[in-house]
C-alpha positions in Angstrom: 104.5 44.3 -143.5 100.8 43.6 -143.4 98.1 42.0 -145.5 94.4 41.6 -144.9 91.2 40.1 -146.2 87.6 41.2 -145.4 84.3 39.7 -146.5 80.9 41.5 -146.1 77.5 39.8 -146.8 73.9 41.0 -146.6 71.2 38.4 -146.2 67.6 39.3 -147.0 68.2 42.9 -146.2 67.9 42.1 -142.5 71.2 40.5 -141.6 74.6 42.0 -142.3 77.6 39.9 -141.7 81.3 40.9 -141.8 84.5 38.9 -141.2 88.1 39.7 -141.7 91.7 38.6 -141.0 94.9 40.6 -141.0 98.5 39.5 -140.6 101.0 42.1 -139.3 104.8 41.8 -139.0 107.1 44.4 -137.4 110.9 44.5 -137.3 113.2 46.9 -135.6 116.9 46.2 -135.7 117.3 42.5 -135.0 113.9 42.2 -133.1 110.7 41.3 -134.9 107.3 39.8 -134.3 104.2 38.9 -136.3 100.7 37.7 -135.6 97.4 37.2 -137.4 94.4 39.0 -135.9 90.7 38.2 -136.7 87.5 40.1 -136.5 83.8 39.2 -137.1 80.5 41.0 -136.6 76.8 40.7 -137.3 73.9 43.2 -137.3 70.3 41.9 -137.4 67.3 44.1 -137.9 64.3 42.3 -136.4 61.8 45.1 -136.5 61.4 48.5 -138.2 63.7 50.4 -135.8 65.1 47.5 -133.7 68.7 46.2 -134.2 70.7 43.5 -132.4 74.5 43.3 -133.0 77.5 41.4 -131.8 81.1 41.6 -132.6 84.5 40.0 -131.9 87.9 41.4 -132.7 91.6 41.1 -131.9 94.4 43.6 -131.8 98.2 43.5 -131.9 100.6 46.3 -131.1 104.3 46.2 -131.5 106.3 48.5 -129.2 107.5 51.8 -130.7 111.1 52.7 -131.2 110.8 55.3 -128.4 109.4 52.7 -125.9 112.2 50.2 -126.6 115.3 52.2 -127.3 115.2 55.9 -126.5 116.4 57.4 -123.2 115.7 61.0 -122.5 115.3 63.3 -119.5 112.7 65.5 -117.8 115.1 67.5 -115.6 116.6 65.1 -113.2 113.8 62.5 -113.9 114.6 60.1 -116.7 112.5 58.3 -119.3 114.1 54.8 -119.6 114.0 52.5 -122.6 112.9 48.9 -122.3 114.5 46.6 -125.0 112.7 43.6 -123.4 109.3 45.0 -124.1 106.9 42.5 -125.6 104.1 43.2 -128.1 100.7 43.7 -126.7 97.8 41.5 -127.8 94.1 42.0 -127.0 90.7 40.4 -127.7 87.3 42.1 -127.4 83.7 41.1 -127.7 80.5 43.1 -127.6 76.7 42.5 -127.7 74.5 45.5 -128.2 70.9 46.5 -128.8 69.7 49.6 -130.6 66.1 50.8 -130.5 64.5 53.7 -132.4 62.1 55.7 -130.2 59.6 58.5 -130.7 58.2 60.3 -127.7 56.4 63.6 -128.2 58.7 66.0 -130.1 61.7 63.7 -129.5 62.8 61.2 -132.1 66.0 59.2 -131.9 67.7 56.0 -130.8 68.5 54.3 -127.5 71.6 52.1 -127.5 72.7 49.6 -124.9 75.8 47.3 -125.0 77.9 45.1 -122.8 81.5 44.4 -123.6 84.7 42.6 -122.5 88.3 43.1 -123.4 91.2 40.8 -122.5 94.9 42.0 -122.7 98.1 40.0 -122.8 101.4 41.7 -122.1 99.6 45.0 -121.6 102.0 48.0 -122.2 101.8 50.8 -119.7 103.9 53.9 -119.3 104.7 53.7 -115.6 106.6 55.7 -112.9 109.1 53.9 -110.7 112.7 53.3 -109.9 113.8 51.9 -113.2 117.5 52.8 -113.1 120.4 52.8 -110.6 121.4 55.9 -108.7 124.0 57.4 -111.0 124.9 60.4 -108.8 127.5 60.9 -106.1 125.9 60.5 -102.7 124.1 62.6 -101.6 123.7 64.0 -105.2 120.3 63.5 -107.0 121.7 63.8 -110.5 119.2 61.3 -111.8 116.7 61.4 -109.0 117.9 58.1 -107.5 116.9 56.3 -110.7 113.3 57.4 -110.5 111.5 58.0 -113.8 109.2 56.7 -116.4 109.3 53.5 -118.4 107.0 51.4 -120.7 106.6 48.0 -119.2 104.5 44.9 -119.7 102.0 44.6 -116.8 100.9 41.1 -117.5 97.3 40.0 -118.2 94.3 42.2 -117.5 90.6 42.3 -118.3 88.0 45.1 -118.7 84.3 44.4 -118.6 81.6 47.0 -118.8 78.3 48.3 -120.1 77.4 51.4 -122.0 74.1 53.2 -122.6 73.6 56.1 -124.9 70.9 58.1 -126.7 71.0 60.3 -129.8 68.1 62.2 -131.2 66.4 65.4 -132.0 63.7 67.5 -130.5 61.9 69.4 -133.3 59.3 72.0 -132.8 58.0 74.9 -134.9 60.3 77.3 -133.1 63.4 75.4 -132.3 65.5 72.3 -132.9 67.6 70.6 -130.2 70.1 67.8 -131.0 70.6 65.4 -128.1 73.7 63.2 -127.4 74.0 61.6 -124.0 75.6 58.5 -122.6 77.0 56.7 -119.7 79.8 54.0 -119.6 80.6 51.7 -116.7 83.9 49.8 -116.7 85.5 47.4 -114.3 89.3 46.9 -115.1 91.1 44.1 -113.1 94.6 42.6 -113.3 94.6 38.9 -113.9 98.3 38.6 -112.7 98.3 40.8 -109.6 101.3 39.1 -108.0 103.7 39.8 -111.0 106.7 42.0 -110.0 106.8 44.7 -112.6 109.8 46.5 -111.0 112.8 44.3 -110.0 115.5 46.1 -108.0 117.5 48.1 -110.5 120.5 48.1 -108.1 120.5 44.3 -107.9 120.4 44.3 -104.1 
């Protein structure tokens, strides 16, 4: 179940504003969760081909049925369900600058932005010993409980910067479209001491 509202406003043909809110609710069997998420952004044109923008947004992802309830196998390796998996929530913010450029036969835009994303209860499909050894020693019927499982890895943060250019080189004899960019990211865990894999054998 979901509902949303969005408002867009242009001011003096130089400033574009946008804001919205969305409420989402998910339910699977007897488990359910809901959360409102917000977004807002602004784009300001302060010269003929110069633009400054900023944005803020939130995201909410409820675990899938497969992540929570389905167990399957990849040979002796298993994919384990996780009924305790929590929904993932994220916030992101960005500030960017876009500049039109003309240099000789090249005409296009140069774009630069810095951003940050924060995650709570980040969901990651991870390899580990998630189940007990179900074989007869020394059998490896289920690879000693090794396999894959979707887990919450706690809180994390990604900061970074991105530079890109798009444009065209036009001459009498040819036309070349240019798309190039570089992105730098720095992901870190904000809860590095969290134990994501308690002993499945209880020892």
